[in-house]
Structure formats: structure tokens, C-alpha cells
Backbone as a ProteinNet text record, in pm:
[ID]
protein_1_A
[PRIMARY]
MTLSTHVLDTSKGRPAAGMPVRLDRHDGTWRPLAEAVTDDDGRLDGLLPGDSDDSVAGTYRLRFGTGPYFAAAGTETFYPEVSVVFVITDPGEHHHVPLLISPYGYSTYRGS
[TERTIARY]
-692.8	-571.7	-597.9	-503.5	-506.8	-377.2	-384.8	-270.6	-259.2	-137	-111.1	20.2	41.1	165.4	199.1	324.5	374.5	478.2	460.5	551.7	627.7	760.8	847.2	927.3	928.1	1005.6	1143	1241.6	1374.8	1446.7	1402.5	1465.6	1426.4	1312.1	1264.6	1277.4	1297.2	1297.9	1161.2	1055.9	917.8	827.5	711.1	613.7	566.7	532.1	480.3	328.8	278.1	133.8	70.9	-49.8	-123.8	-81.4	-9.8	32	-78.4	-119.6	-218.3	-157.4	-235.9	-192.2	-307.2	-273.3	-374.8	-328.9	-420.1	-393.8	-460.2	-382.6	-432.8	-400.7	-479.5	-448.2	-441.3	-348.2	-330.7	-411.5	-509.2	-592.7	-592.5	-474.3	-462.7	-439.9	-494.5	-471.2	-480.4	-428.7	-435.1	-575.5	-629.7	-763.1	-752.5	-800.4	-794.4	-886.6	-835.4	-913	-946.5	-852.5	-873.4	-784	-830.1	-751.2	-770.1	-662	-668.8	-550.1	-542.4	-435	-375.1	-242.7	-178.1	-221.7	-229.7	-270.3	-152.2	-169.6	-65.9	61.7	50.8	168	222.3	172.9	219	168.4	66.2	16.5	-117.2	-135.8	-263.8	-286.2	-386.2	-421.7	-549.4	-563.9	-689.1	-713.8	-607.1	-627.2	-714.7	-699.1	-782.4	-826.9	-948.8	-996.2	-998.2	-973.1	-967.2	-1094.9	-1210.1	-1336.7	-1376.1	-1286.2	-1316.4	-1310.8	-1394.2	-1389.2	-1259.4	-1189.1	-1063.1	-943.3	-964	-856	-819.7	-745.2	-705.9	-557.2	-499.1	-359.6	-346.9	-232.7	-211.5	-106.4	-96.9	0.1	-69.8	-11.2	-68.6	32.3	-20.7	65.3	14.3	106.4	77.7	139.6	59.3	106.9	103.9	221	235.8	249.2	167.3	168.4	275	399.7	511.3	515.4	474.8	472.6	381.9	254.2	165.4	212.8	267.8	317.2	428.7	530.5	641.7	599.5	510	461.7	392.6	313.3	244.2	343.6	463	566.7	659.2	633	717.5	854.4	861.2	987.8	985.7	1089.3	1103.7	1139.5	1089.3	1122.8	1151.2	1237.6	1272.3	1169.1	1101.7	1005.4	863.4	782.2	646.3	552.9	594.1	515.7	610.9	580.6	654.4	554.2	582.9	498.7	574.3	510.5	568.9	478.9	534.8	460.4	506.2	409.9	444.1	343	380.4	297.9	250.4	120.1	59.8	35.8	101.4	80.7	-12.5	-17.5	-104	-197.1	-319.1	-410.6	-459	-423	-460.1	-367.8	-255.8	-158.7	-185.5	-126.9	-123.5	0.9	-11.9	100.1	119.8	244.6	279.6	390.8	369	464.7	505.1	612.7	658.5	734.6	735	810	888.2	1016.5	1103.1	1129.7	1101.9	1116.7	1201.6	1258.1	1320.4	1298.1	1327.5	1301	1377	1489	1571.1	1601.7	1520.9	1541.8	1428.9	1421	1322.5	1368.2	1313.9	1335.8	1214	1199.3	1085	1130.6	1047	1075.4	944.6	946.4	826.8	836.1	742.6	740.3	654.5	628.9	547.7	431.8
-5025.7	-4959.2	-4890.7	-4902.8	-4824.3	-4745.7	-4629.9	-4539.8	-4481.4	-4479.6	-4419.3	-4342.7	-4258.5	-4184.4	-4169.5	-4139.7	-4117.9	-4007.7	-3899	-3785.3	-3775.2	-3774.2	-3760.5	-3631.8	-3553.2	-3429.4	-3465.7	-3475.5	-3519.6	-3414.1	-3288.6	-3184.5	-3198.5	-3262.5	-3284.3	-3430.4	-3519.1	-3660.8	-3710.8	-3649	-3678.8	-3686.7	-3746.1	-3743.3	-3600.1	-3573.1	-3441.1	-3443.5	-3418.5	-3419	-3289.6	-3301.5	-3184.2	-3126.6	-3204.2	-3153.6	-3176.9	-3072.3	-3092.2	-3168.3	-3260.4	-3341.7	-3348.2	-3333.8	-3345.5	-3447.4	-3530.7	-3629.9	-3584.7	-3583.4	-3548.2	-3661.9	-3672.8	-3764.8	-3685.3	-3724.4	-3655	-3725	-3653.8	-3702	-3596.1	-3560.3	-3448.4	-3318.9	-3310.1	-3201.7	-3263.4	-3194.4	-3247	-3230	-3338.5	-3338.2	-3380.1	-3296.8	-3333.2	-3451.7	-3545.3	-3663	-3664.6	-3617.9	-3625.1	-3523.5	-3476.3	-3388.5	-3435.5	-3429.6	-3470	-3408.3	-3435.3	-3385.1	-3504.3	-3507.9	-3619.8	-3625.5	-3747.1	-3766.7	-3741	-3769	-3742.6	-3821.7	-3931.7	-4012.8	-3976.6	-3866.7	-3823.1	-3909.6	-3988.2	-4083.4	-4042.2	-4088.1	-4079.6	-4213.9	-4285.8	-4413	-4393.9	-4472.3	-4470.3	-4341.2	-4277.4	-4157.8	-4187.9	-4305	-4348.3	-4490.4	-4508.4	-4642.8	-4732.8	-4859.6	-4955.6	-4966.6	-4931.1	-4943.3	-4813.9	-4715.2	-4587.9	-4601	-4526.2	-4521.7	-4459	-4388.1	-4323.2	-4415.4	-4540.1	-4636.6	-4703.2	-4631	-4681.5	-4657	-4730.2	-4707	-4565.1	-4503.1	-4368.4	-4293.2	-4165.3	-4077.3	-3997.8	-4001.6	-3937.6	-3839.7	-3750.1	-3652.9	-3634.9	-3641.7	-3603	-3466.5	-3372.2	-3236.4	-3218.2	-3201.3	-3187.6	-3039.8	-2992	-2851.9	-2826.6	-2828.2	-2807.6	-2664.2	-2567.5	-2427.5	-2406.6	-2446.1	-2432	-2512	-2630.7	-2714	-2642.2	-2593.2	-2526.2	-2391	-2319.1	-2190.5	-2209	-2316.6	-2343.7	-2369.9	-2416.5	-2444	-2323.3	-2212.6	-2094.4	-2114.8	-2201.5	-2235.3	-2191.4	-2121.5	-2081.9	-2205	-2210.4	-2322	-2271.5	-2341.6	-2308.6	-2365.9	-2472.7	-2541.9	-2523.9	-2436.1	-2415.4	-2531.5	-2613.7	-2729.9	-2833.8	-2958.3	-3068.2	-3147.5	-3163.6	-3244	-3370.2	-3483.4	-3611.9	-3672.4	-3687.7	-3743	-3886.9	-3978.1	-4119.6	-4187.4	-4304.6	-4379.1	-4508.2	-4531.9	-4656.1	-4743.8	-4859.2	-4951.8	-5066	-5100.4	-5208.6	-5156.1	-5116.5	-5060.7	-5162.8	-5289.5	-5390.3	-5393.4	-5323.3	-5321.8	-5207.7	-5222.7	-5111.1	-5028.9	-4897.3	-4807.3	-4716.8	-4708.3	-4626.6	-4531.6	-4400.9	-4298.4	-4214.9	-4253.3	-4176.9	-4051	-3952.6	-3828.7	-3796.2	-3771.1	-3723.2	-3576.7	-3488.1	-3345.1	-3279.8	-3167.3	-3073.1	-2936.3	-2826.8	-2696.2	-2670.8	-2740.8	-2712.7	-2836.3	-2939.7	-3058.5	-3157.9	-3252.2	-3359.9	-3477.7	-3595.1	-3713.1	-3802.6	-3888.9	-3979.3	-4110.3	-4210.3	-4340.7	-4418.3	-4529	-4614.8	-4710.6	-4698.4	-4784.3	-4906.4	-4978.6	-5100.2	-5095.1
-724.5	-680.9	-547.9	-458.4	-336.1	-329.2	-264	-258.1	-118.7	-66.9	63.9	58.2	159.5	171.8	320.1	346.5	481.6	470.7	546.6	538.7	670	659.2	775.9	764.7	871.1	878.3	934.7	846.7	889.8	973.3	965.8	1048.1	1194.6	1218.7	1355.5	1398.5	1300.9	1331.3	1374.5	1318.6	1358.6	1234.8	1248	1139	1111.5	988.1	948.5	958.8	1078.4	1102.5	1050.2	995.6	951.6	818.5	736.3	605.2	502.4	429	323.1	205.3	150	35.9	-63.6	-191.4	-296.4	-399	-443.7	-547.9	-676.9	-786.3	-919	-1015.8	-1124.6	-1233.6	-1362.6	-1449.8	-1577.4	-1686.1	-1740.1	-1850.8	-1960.5	-2008.2	-2101.5	-2026	-1907.4	-1812.1	-1673.4	-1572.8	-1436.7	-1381.1	-1324.8	-1265.3	-1119	-1025.6	-884	-853.2	-770.6	-731.5	-582.7	-500.4	-355.4	-285.8	-170	-83.7	59.8	136	276.5	350.4	479.3	564.4	637.7	649.5	718.5	864.9	917.8	1056.5	1151.6	1279.6	1379.2	1353.9	1278.6	1244.2	1106.1	1046.4	914.5	800.6	825	725.2	664.4	541.2	471.1	404.3	449.5	388	308.2	204.7	129.3	53.8	5.3	-77	-197	-250.6	-362.3	-332.8	-287.3	-254.3	-377.1	-357.6	-467.2	-547.5	-489.4	-561.7	-634	-634.7	-699.8	-851.6	-921.6	-1068.1	-1116.8	-1028.3	-1064.9	-1048.8	-1006.2	-986.2	-1117.9	-1200.5	-1332.1	-1353.2	-1447.6	-1483.7	-1538.3	-1513.4	-1564.4	-1486.4	-1515	-1450.6	-1341	-1223.1	-1105.4	-1044.9	-961.4	-893.2	-750.8	-655.8	-518.2	-496.2	-449.6	-419.4	-268.5	-211.2	-66.7	-30.9	60.8	103.7	209.2	165.5	258.3	310.7	229.6	273.4	393.6	383.9	499.7	621.4	597.1	708.1	784.1	711.9	778.5	836.4	767.9	820	954.7	968	1094.1	1207.6	1172.2	1271.9	1291.8	1217.6	1227.3	1165.6	1064	998.8	853.2	812	671.5	589.5	464.9	375.9	236.2	167.8	29.7	-67.7	-27	-112.6	-58.1	-117.9	-69.1	-104.6	-199.3	-240.4	-297.6	-273.3	-335.3	-417.7	-546.5	-635.1	-673.9	-654	-690.7	-797.5	-918.1	-1031.7	-1051.7	-1068.2	-1082	-1173.9	-1223.3	-1317.8	-1252.3	-1260.2	-1213.1	-1335.8	-1339.9	-1451.6	-1414.3	-1286	-1239.3	-1130.7	-1168.2	-1069.6	-966.5	-983.2	-885.3	-764.5	-770.7	-661.8	-564.1	-443.8	-349.3	-381.7	-380.6	-406.7	-285.4	-240.6	-124.5	-167.4	-149.5	-192.9	-71	-1.4	114.7	72	160.9	138.4	265	247.9	355.9	327.4	425	401.5	508.7	471.3	563.6	499.3	567.3	506.9	376.5	355.7	237.4	154.3	167.6	85.7	103.1	9.6	18.8	-64.2	-33.8	-117.1	-106.2	-204.3	-210.7	-273.7	-261.7	-319.5	-326.6	-398.9	-400.6	-283.5	-193.4	-76	-99.3	7.8	-4.1	94
[MASK]
++++++++++++++++++++++++++++++++++++++++++++++++++++++++++++++++++++++++++++++++++++++++++++++++++++++++++++++++

């Protein structure tokens, strides 16, 4: 399984560079697997490399640090964190979970 994300700040019409992101897996409790920060294009590739022992079917969560991101820009936000929980049924596939954010809203979808 490989996993990536792309964060776009719709209030600016630009990528959300420098946003902290954490990947967790649920095994009876949430267990952290990886942490990183989005690049200048708002992207994170290879959050979970396909050869990792953690690349298994299950329930995962991406936690996006929207509070620190907006604070660094001097912008107030209603959502200090966005958590996206999703289920991986086929760990052989690539999974892409984009996030569209603004200070007062967000949306996500399964990308390709």
C-alpha cells in the first residue's frame, strides 16, 4: 500500500505548504505510523511506503494540523485540526486522500 495526500487552501487558491500531517492506524486504539509536513506544492507522497510492515488492510486516520497552518499565516480558524478516517481494503493499491481547506470549512474525497 502507498498513501499520499494533497492539501489546497481554497481561501488563497494555493497549495497549503508547511501543514503538519500525521498518519495513524486503528488496532483497538489509534497508533501513530508517520508524521510529516506538506511540501511547497501542498503534497505528501509516500506517507506509508508499500514495503512497510504497517501496509495492511484496516482503518486509518490522517490528522491535518490546520490550526498551526493558519496561525503561521496570521489567520483565525474554526477548525484547529481536521481528521479524516478511512478504510483500506486492498493494501496493494495506491491511496490518495486530498483535503480542501479554508478557515471555516473543509472537504475531502478519495483521489487517484
